[in-house]
Each structure stands twice: as C-alpha cells, then as structure tokens.
C-alpha positions in Angstrom: 79.5 162.1 112.8 82.6 160.4 114.0 85.3 159.6 111.5 88.3 157.2 111.9 90.9 155.2 109.9 91.4 151.5 109.4 94.4 150.0 111.1 93.7 146.3 110.6 91.6 144.1 108.3 90.9 140.4 109.2 88.3 139.0 106.9 84.9 140.6 107.8 86.5 142.1 110.9 88.0 145.6 110.6 89.7 147.5 113.4 89.7 151.3 113.1 91.0 154.1 115.4 89.9 157.7 115.9 86.3 156.7 116.7 86.2 157.9 120.3 82.8 159.6 119.7 81.2 156.5 118.2 79.0 154.2 120.2 78.8 150.4 120.6 76.5 148.8 118.0 76.7 152.0 115.7 76.5 151.3 112.0 79.5 152.6 110.1 80.5 153.1 106.4 83.9 151.7 105.6 86.3 152.7 102.8 85.6 154.4 99.4 82.9 151.9 98.6 81.0 152.8 101.8 80.6 149.2 102.9 78.1 148.7 105.7 79.6 147.6 109.1 78.6 147.5 112.8 80.8 148.3 115.8 81.1 145.2 118.0 83.4 146.5 120.7 85.3 149.7 121.7 88.7 149.9 123.4 89.6 153.6 123.9 89.2 155.2 120.5 89.7 151.9 118.7 86.6 150.1 117.4 86.3 146.5 116.1 83.8 146.5 113.2 81.9 143.6 111.7 81.6 144.4 108.0 78.5 143.0 106.3 80.1 142.8 102.8 83.2 141.3 101.2 86.2 143.2 102.5 88.8 142.3 99.8 90.6 145.4 98.6 90.3 147.2 101.9 93.5 148.3 103.6 94.9 150.3 106.5 94.3 154.0 106.2 90.8 153.8 104.6 88.2 156.1 106.1 85.5 154.8 108.5 82.5 157.0 109.1 80.0 156.4 111.9 76.3 157.0 111.1 75.5 157.4 114.8 72.6 154.9 114.7 72.4 151.2 115.4 71.6 148.6 112.8 67.9 149.2 112.1 65.2 148.1 109.7 62.7 150.3 107.9 59.1 149.3 108.7 56.2 150.4 106.5 54.2 149.4 103.4 56.2 147.5 100.9 57.7 144.8 103.2 55.2 142.0 102.2 56.1 140.1 99.0 59.6 141.5 99.2 62.9 139.6 99.1 65.6 141.0 101.3 69.2 140.1 102.2 70.3 139.8 105.8 70.5 143.5 106.4 67.2 144.4 104.6 68.5 145.4 101.2 65.8 144.6 98.6 67.4 142.1 96.3 65.0 142.6 93.4 65.5 146.3 93.4 69.3 145.8 93.4 69.0 143.5 90.4 67.0 146.2 88.6 69.6 148.8 89.5 72.8 146.9 88.7 71.6 143.8 86.9 73.7 141.2 88.6 74.8 139.8 92.0 75.1 142.0 95.0 77.6 144.7 94.3 79.6 146.0 97.2 78.5 149.3 98.8 75.2 149.4 96.8 72.7 151.7 98.5 69.0 151.1 97.8 66.3 151.9 100.3 64.6 148.9 101.9 61.2 150.4 101.0 60.5 152.0 97.6 60.4 155.8 97.7 58.6 155.9 94.3 55.6 153.5 94.8 52.4 155.2 95.9 50.1 153.5 98.5 46.4 154.1 99.0 46.3 155.6 102.5 43.1 155.9 104.5 43.4 158.0 107.7 41.8 156.5 110.9 42.9 159.0 113.5 41.1 162.4 113.4 42.2 165.9 114.3 41.8 166.4 118.1 42.3 162.7 118.9 44.6 162.0 121.8 47.0 159.2 120.7 49.7 157.1 122.3 52.4 154.8 120.9 50.9 151.9 119.0 47.6 153.6 118.1 46.6 153.3 114.5 46.9 156.5 112.4 45.7 155.0 109.1 45.6 151.9 106.9 47.1 150.8 103.6 45.9 147.7 101.7 49.4 146.4 101.2 48.3 143.3 99.4 44.8 141.8 98.7 45.4 139.8 101.9 47.2 142.1 104.3 45.8 145.4 105.6 48.9 147.4 106.7 48.2 149.5 109.8 50.3 152.6 110.2 51.0 153.0 113.9 52.2 155.9 116.1 55.9 155.1 116.7 57.2 154.1 120.1 57.9 157.1 122.4 55.4 159.4 120.7 52.1 160.5 122.3 50.0 163.6 122.2 47.2 165.2 120.3 46.6 164.9 116.5 46.8 168.4 115.0 46.6 167.5 111.3 45.9 164.5 109.1 46.4 164.0 105.4 43.3 163.4 103.2 42.7 159.9 101.8 44.7 159.3 98.7 47.8 157.8 97.1 51.1 158.7 98.7 54.7 157.6 98.9 56.0 156.2 102.2 58.0 159.2 103.3 55.2 161.8 102.9 53.9 163.3 106.1 50.5 161.7 106.9 49.9 163.2 110.4 51.2 165.9 112.8 51.1 165.3 116.5 51.6 167.9 119.2 53.4 166.1 122.0 52.9 166.7 125.7 56.1 168.8 125.7 54.6 171.0 123.1 56.8 169.8 120.2 55.1 169.2 116.8 56.0 165.7 115.4 55.6 165.0 111.7 54.9 161.3 111.1 55.2 159.3 107.9 54.2 155.8 106.9 57.7 154.5 107.6 59.4 154.0 111.0 62.8 152.6 111.9 63.6 150.1 114.6 67.0 148.7 115.9 67.0 145.0 115.1 68.7 143.8 118.3 66.0 145.4 120.5 62.7 143.6 121.0 59.6 145.8 120.2 57.6 146.7 123.3 54.2 145.3 124.3 51.7 145.8 127.1 51.5 142.2 128.4 52.5 138.6 127.4 49.8 135.9 127.5 50.1 132.1 127.8 50.0 130.5 124.3 46.8 128.3 124.3 45.7 128.1 120.6 47.3 125.6 118.3 49.0 126.6 115.2 47.4 124.5 112.5 50.0 123.4 110.0 48.1 120.7 108.1 50.8 118.1 108.9 49.3 115.3 110.9 52.4 114.3 113.0 52.7 118.0 114.0 49.1 118.9 114.6 48.0 115.7 116.4 51.1 114.3 118.0 53.4 117.3 118.7 51.4 120.5 118.3 52.9 124.0 118.6 50.9 126.9 120.0 50.5 130.2 118.2 53.1 132.3 120.0 55.2 129.2 120.8 58.8 128.2 120.0 59.9 125.0 118.1 63.1 123.5 116.9 63.6 121.1 114.0 66.9 119.3 114.4 68.2 116.7 112.1 71.1 115.5 110.1 71.7 116.4 106.4 69.1 115.0 104.1 66.5 114.3 106.7 64.0 116.9 105.5 64.4 120.0 107.8 63.9 122.5 104.9 60.9 120.6 103.6 59.2 120.5 107.0 59.8 124.3 107.3 58.5 124.9 103.8 55.3 123.0 104.7 55.0 125.1 107.8 55.5 128.3 105.8 53.0 127.2 103.2 50.1 125.9 105.3 50.3 127.4 108.8 47.1 129.3 109.7 49.0 132.5 110.4 48.4 135.9 108.8 52.1 136.6 107.9 55.1 134.4 107.3 58.7 135.6 107.6 61.0 133.0 106.1 64.7 133.5 106.9 67.1 131.5 104.7 70.1 131.9 107.0 73.3 130.4 105.5 71.3 127.9 103.5 72.2 126.6 100.0 71.3 129.0 97.2 69.2 126.4 95.3 67.0 125.8 98.4 66.2 129.5 98.5 65.6 129.4 94.7 63.0 126.6 95.3 61.2 128.9 97.8 61.3 131.8 95.4 59.9 129.7 92.6 57.3 127.8 94.6 55.7 130.4 96.8 54.4 132.7 94.0 52.8 129.6 92.4 51.2 128.1 95.5 47.6 128.9 96.4 47.0 129.9 100.0 44.3 127.6 101.5 43.1 130.4 103.7 42.6 133.1 101.0 42.8 131.5 97.6 45.5 134.0 96.7 49.2 133.3 96.0 51.2 132.6 99.2 53.6 135.5 98.5 50.7 137.9 99.3 51.5 137.3 103.0 55.1 136.3 102.9 58.4 138.1 103.5 61.6 136.3 102.4 65.0 137.1 103.8 67.7 135.4 101.7 71.2 135.2 103.2 72.6 132.2 101.4 75.9 130.4 102.2 77.8 132.3 99.6 76.8 135.7 101.0 79.1 137.5 103.5 79.1 135.6 106.8 78.7 138.6 109.0 75.3 139.5 107.4 74.1 136.0 108.3 74.4 136.9 112.0 72.1 139.9 111.4 69.6 138.1 109.3 67.6 136.4 112.1 67.3 139.7 113.9 66.1 141.4 110.8 63.5 138.7 110.3 62.2 138.7 113.9 62.0 142.5 114.0 59.9 142.6 110.8 57.7 139.9 112.4 57.3 141.9 115.6 56.1 144.9 113.6 53.3 142.9 112.1 52.5 141.3 115.4 52.1 144.8 116.8 49.3 145.3 114.3 47.4 142.4 115.9 48.4 139.7 113.4 49.5 136.1 113.9 53.0 135.9 112.5 55.4 132.9 112.1 59.2 133.3 111.8 60.9 130.4 110.2 64.7 130.4 110.5 66.6 127.9 108.4 69.0 127.3 110.0 70.1 128.6 113.4 73.2 126.4 113.2 74.6 128.4 110.3 73.8 131.5 112.3 75.7 130.1 115.3 78.7 129.3 112.9 78.7 133.0 111.9 78.8 134.0 115.6 81.7 131.5 116.1 83.7 132.9 113.2 83.3 136.5 114.3 84.1 135.6 117.9 87.3 133.9 116.8 88.4 137.0 114.8 87.7 139.1 117.9 90.0 136.8 119.8 87.3 136.2 122.5 87.7 133.2 124.8 86.1 130.2 123.1 83.4 128.1 124.8 82.4 124.5 124.0 83.4 123.4 120.4 84.8 126.9 119.7 81.4 128.6 120.0 81.4 131.9 122.0 80.5 131.6 125.7 77.4 133.8 125.0 75.9 131.3 122.4 73.1 130.1 124.7 72.1 133.6 125.7 72.0 134.8 122.1 69.8 131.8 121.2 67.5 132.7 124.1 67.3 136.3 123.0 66.0 135.2 119.6 63.4 132.7 120.8 62.3 134.8 123.8 61.0 137.4 121.3 58.2 134.9 120.4 54.9 135.0 122.3 51.3 136.0 122.4 51.1 139.7 123.4 48.7 142.5 124.1 49.9 145.1 121.7 50.7 148.7 122.5 48.0 151.3 121.9 44.7 152.4 123.5 42.6 149.8 121.7 42.6 146.1 122.6 44.8 144.2 120.1 46.4 140.8 120.6 49.1 139.5 118.2 51.3 136.4 118.2 54.7 135.6 117.0 55.7 131.9 116.6 59.4 131.1 116.1 60.5 127.9 114.4 64.3 127.3 114.0 66.0 124.5 112.1 69.1 123.1 113.7 71.8 121.2 111.6 74.0 119.4 114.0 77.2 118.1 112.4 76.7 114.3 111.8 73.3 114.5 113.5 74.9 114.7 116.9 72.2 116.3 119.2 74.7 116.7 122.1 76.5 119.6 120.3 76.1 123.1 121.8 73.6 124.6 119.4 71.2 121.7 119.7 71.5 121.6 123.5 71.2 125.4 123.8 68.1 125.3 121.6 66.5 122.4 123.5 66.8 124.3 126.8 64.7 127.2 125.4 62.1 125.8 123.0 59.0 123.9 124.1 58.4 121.8 120.9 61.1 119.5 119.6 60.5 117.8 116.2 63.4 115.4 116.0 64.1 114.4 112.4 65.5 111.0 111.7 67.8 110.1 108.7 66.7 106.4 108.9 63.0 107.4 108.4 64.0 109.7 105.5 65.9 106.8 103.8 62.8 104.6 104.2 60.9 107.4 102.4 58.8 108.1 105.5 58.0 111.9 105.4 57.8 114.0 107.4 60.7 112.2 108.9 59.9 113.3 112.5 60.8 110.5 115.0 57.8 110.0 117.2 59.8 108.5 120.0 62.3 111.4 120.4 60.1 114.3 119.7 57.9 116.2 122.3 55.6 119.1 122.8 55.2 120.9 126.1 52.1 122.7 125.0 49.8 119.7 125.1 48.4 120.5 128.6 47.9 124.2 127.9 46.1 123.5 124.6 43.9 120.6 125.9 41.0 123.0 126.7 41.1 124.2 123.0 41.2 120.7 121.6 38.4 119.6 124.0 36.2 122.5 122.9 36.8 122.4 119.2 37.4 118.7 118.5 35.8 116.9 121.5 37.5 115.3 124.5 38.0 112.1 122.6 40.7 113.7 120.4 43.4 114.0 123.1 42.4 110.5 124.4 43.0 109.1 120.8 46.3 111.0 120.5 47.6 109.5 123.8 46.4 106.0 122.8 48.2 106.3 119.4 51.4 107.4 121.1 51.2 104.5 123.6 50.7 102.0 120.7 53.8 103.4 118.9 55.8 103.1 122.1 54.6 99.5 122.7 55.6 98.8 119.1 59.2 100.0 119.8 59.4 97.6 122.8 57.9 94.6 120.9 60.3 95.2 118.0 63.2 94.1 120.3 61.4 90.8 121.0 60.5 90.3 117.3 64.1 90.6 116.3 65.0 87.8 118.8 62.1 85.3 118.4 60.1 86.4 115.3 56.7 87.9 114.9 54.7 84.6 114.9 55.8 83.8 118.5 53.9 86.8 119.8 50.3 86.5 121.2 47.4 87.7 119.1 47.0 91.0 121.1 50.7 91.9 120.6 50.5 91.1 116.9 47.5 93.4 116.7 49.5 96.1 118.5 52.2 95.8 115.8 49.6 96.0 113.0 47.8 99.0 114.5 51.2 100.7 115.0 52.0 100.1 111.4 48.6 101.6 110.3 49.3 104.7 112.5 52.7 105.1 111.0 51.9 104.5 107.3 48.3 105.6 107.1 48.3 108.5 109.5 51.8 109.9 110.2 53.2 109.5 106.7 52.2 112.4 104.4 52.9 113.1 100.8 53.8 116.8 100.1 53.5 116.3 96.4 49.8 115.2 96.4 47.3 118.1 96.5 44.8 116.1 98.6 47.4 114.9 101.1 49.8 117.8 101.5 47.4 119.6 103.9 45.0 117.9 106.4 42.5 119.8 108.5 42.0 119.1 112.2 38.6 117.6 111.6 40.0 115.2 109.0 43.0 114.2 111.2 40.7 113.5 114.1 38.4 111.3 112.0 41.2 109.4 110.3 42.9 108.6 113.7 39.6 107.6 115.2 39.1 105.2 112.3 42.4 103.4 112.9 41.9 103.2 116.6 38.3 101.9 116.2 39.7 99.1 114.0 42.1 98.3 116.9 39.3 98.3 119.5 36.9 96.2 117.4 39.6 93.7 116.4 40.7 93.3 120.1 37.1 92.6 121.1 36.8 90.1 118.3 40.0 88.3 119.3 38.6 88.1 122.9 35.6 86.3 121.4 37.9 83.8 119.7 38.0 85.3 116.2 40.8 84.3 113.7 43.6 87.0 113.8 44.7 86.5 110.2 41.1 87.0 109.0 40.9 90.2 111.0 44.2 91.4 109.5 43.1 90.8 105.9 39.6 92.5 105.8 39.0 94.7 102.9 38.0 97.7 105.1 41.6 97.7 106.4 42.9 98.4 102.9 40.2 101.2 102.6 41.7 102.8 105.7 45.1 102.7 104.0 43.7 104.7 101.1 41.5 107.0 103.3 44.0 109.9 103.4 43.8 110.2 99.6 40.0 110.7 99.6 39.0 114.0 98.1 38.4 116.9 100.5 34.7 117.3 99.8 33.9 113.5 100.2 36.0 112.4 103.2 33.3 112.7 105.9 30.9 110.4 104.0 33.7 108.1 102.9 35.1 107.7 106.4 31.7 106.9 107.8 31.1 104.3 105.1 34.5 102.7 105.8 33.6 102.5 109.5 30.3 100.8 108.9 32.0 98.3 106.5 34.8 97.6 109.0 32.3 97.0 111.8 30.2 94.6 109.7 33.3 92.6 108.5 34.8 92.3 112.0 31.4 91.4 113.6 31.0 88.6 110.9 34.5 87.2 111.7 33.8 87.5 115.5 30.5 85.6 115.2 32.2 82.9 113.0 35.0 82.6 115.6 32.4 82.2 118.4 30.7 79.4 116.5 33.9 77.5 115.8 34.5 77.3 119.6 
C-alpha cells in the first residue's frame, strides 16, 4: 500500500506526493475521514486525485493511502431494488446507519453482508468450467433469477460445491482447480472496474425492436434492443418524463436508471412512483427489476462523472446472464459538465466551449458499451444492453458539443421541442427533426410480426406530416380555404395523426401504454379514413361533409377504448366510417 501526503487542495481535486508506487486510476483514501478518491494522472511521485466527496476541511499534510485497485463495483445478489449513489454506496443502508444525508467517509458495503440468499448450485463436482459459466442461481426478486457466474479469467475443474441453502454473499459456494493447479474459492460476489467494458464472445446486429408502449417511439422512431438513443431538448420539454416512460414500460428484463446531476425532486418522483407502479409484463411492482443510481445535482460533482460508468457496468453484468437490459442516463450533459469542471481544475487544454478535448471519445466509450452480444461461457446465451441518454443543451442549442458528440454516435434521435410541450402535446418529440437508423434492420421483424403493411403505413404517415409542414407555409400566406380539397384533406389527416395517434397521455391508465398491435390498428384506421375520403372526393363528394362524419370523432376517442375491447371497437369504427363515406360519395355522384 502506497502512502503519501496532500500538497494542494482545489475543490474536489487534491494533489499529493509520495505516491510513486501507486498506479493511474487507483482508488485512494484521503485524510482522517478516509474520503474516497481516484488518481487521474501521475507526474513523478505526485498524483492528481479526484475526490468523490466534499473536501472542505482537508489541508496540506493530510495522509493519502492507495488501495492498489481501480474504482470497481461489487456484483452479486442484492443489486436489484437497491438505490445507490454514483460510486455504488447503498443510500438506504447509509440512512439506517447514520440517519441523515450522506456523511463523509462513511463505509458501507454495496451488497449486504448480513442478508441470506437461497442459493441453488448448477455446476457439479468434476465439471469443467470457463469464465461466464453458471455456478448456481439465486431468486433475487420474484421477477429476476440471479445467475452466479464464474468470474473473468478463471477456468478449470469444479472440485467442491456448496449444498443448496441460504447463504450470505461472501460465503464460498464453489472451489475450482485451475489449469495451473491453483485452488480458487468463489463466492456469490465479484468485483469489476467500472471504466472497463465486460468481455463477450461476439457482438450481433440489433434487429429486434424495444417496445416502449409510446406510439411516436415504437411506430415512428423505434429503437432496437441493444441500440443507442439520445433524447435532447431544452428545459421543460419533457426529457425526464420520456425517460420515465421508457423505464416503466420498456419490454426489457432489467432497468438501470442513472439520475446523473438531476434535480433531487425528480429522483424523489422516481423513488416514490416506481414501487407503486405495476409492471405490465409481470404484474409485480416495477422496482422488482429496477436498479436506481441517484447522483443528484447537490451531491459532489466528481461522483457524477463516475455514476454513468457504475450504471453501465451493473447493466453489463446482467446482460452477461442473458438478460435484456436498458440503461437510462439522465442526463449526459450534467455528466459532461462534471468532466469539464475536473478538466479545468487539472489545468488541461480546453476544447470547444471549455469541454475537454476528449469529450467525444468519452461519450463514445459510454454508448459503445451497448449492443446485442453472445455472452461468455460454454452455453449459448444472448444478452442485450440498450443505452438511452438525455442531453440538456443550454438554451436548447443542438449545435453545442455534447449534443453534436452524442449525435455522431447514437442511431436514434428523439428531438424534444419546447413549442410542442407548451401546446401540451406530449411526448413532445418533434417528428420533423427526429430519426431512427434502425428502421431498415428491423423491417424483417415488423413484416413478420405485424405484417408488411405496418411499415408502409408508418412511411405514409410520415410523408403526410412532412406535407403538412410544407402546406403550413402556404396556409400562413393565403389561408386554408384557398387550398384544393386534397390538400385540405392532407391537413386534416395530419392533424388526426398528430392528435389522435402521436399525442399520448401518461396519466391515463388506458393510454400511457399502447401495444404494437393496438398502434398498428389505430394508425391503419386513420390512414383508411384518408384513403376512403380521397376516393370520395375524386367522385365529387362534399369535403365538409366528409370532415364532419361522426366516425371521425370516434377515431379521435379510439385511443381511450379499454384494452380488452379495442379490437372489436376499432373494427366497428371502420365499418361505420366506410358506410358514412360511401353514403356521402354516392350523394356527391348524384349531385353531379
């Protein structure tokens, strides 16, 4: 263990000498209170240390002790349902221990050393195992079966396994004789450095959509399981709400929600809401498959920088078990601000807008850890990790470095629009600025599961919305009545797509989540109205009569039809609409 002394303190940055034996990225303990820090750079025997806690009261001469290991997380049973800070300290356990806000230097293990877990061995004596093979299982929650895997770098023959029973995480559950003849004792817990991606056998192309239940996302700009997405938008445009909806309703096995530099009351909303929400997949509370990492804006800025790595490392661990995992980072802009602050204190050469020159590569390092992978181990397991990051550009300016750096990496871009939010159109995703680059790779899945018409309808709806944007310019100049009947119909259909399909109410149980089948039928209903009305106009039907049919009002209310009844109801609306439009078309033909 290397020990040195502080020679300079500058906010969360501490410079110490006498640490010639320490290594880059080592975790150190600083001062009498043993504050946690991490070595950022080394010059001779001097180390610049990023301290993850408040440094007031520290002064030159205080001792710095290196632990000899990089910043790592503990991985094992007890992660799910837990609430951690940015460096994986369990906040609820700390409250029980000291009864207030985070005290400096408090040391509580990330995983409880007292709770017993029901362990069932899978590997047998004499089995030959490699890294990633499953040693045993623990039912961590009623929803998640936690698989205890052979740690990376360990392979050999199983010499001893524990009997099924209840054990704490650091009891030895198996002994493996390695190829070198060493006997390795393995427990339920393993450590992994947060800045290093966990290994896998092979990366696959993401081809399956992540179903979020949000119509504008699933139909217009879908994200694949194992994909990357960014949610940029100015303050008040609903970034956090979009991410909450993704965390609540996405069809993934595990959600890791990282509140990175967000307001405390937003994290409080998450903590209050999630235990009360029922998971549509399992009927259990959502917390049974959620890990929360809370690093709010009033917590030390240095820990904010570590929080996204902590979150994605935990997510990779569950991915390696063969689960579909989503990491939701809110917001990467605050994380970039932490990078900028630390870079400034290190006196590094600033890049654009004061951000460090390595901002783009750090963003890439985070998002590139997403993907669909073939997991380590001798059995065939596939897991996916989807990364969704919010971006909060100052003043909504998407030309700033964090937004630009993110757009170069991610393949889905949900651009939030303050003007839509002010008009109470939620989710406030602007359909003209957003895009998804997964549409082509996911087309075979959509064609197989929803029929080839689904993508045709999606493209038709998008072209109608784009036509509306062009016609709006003309309407502002000469008024709506000067347009021809077909153009007026385009405006009306676009309004129906916007208000009856894209707009969604997160506070209504029936509308906050919409299945793929329901989305497909609702969009088809709106486009069928457009097609039937155009045919009727061609036969000389009265446009105003077509715009005021009662079936059109029924379409407006269709998204609020109860889940059990929507198929029959939508079919009835379609038949009624067809009858009404046919009657108007026949009347129009007679008038001629």
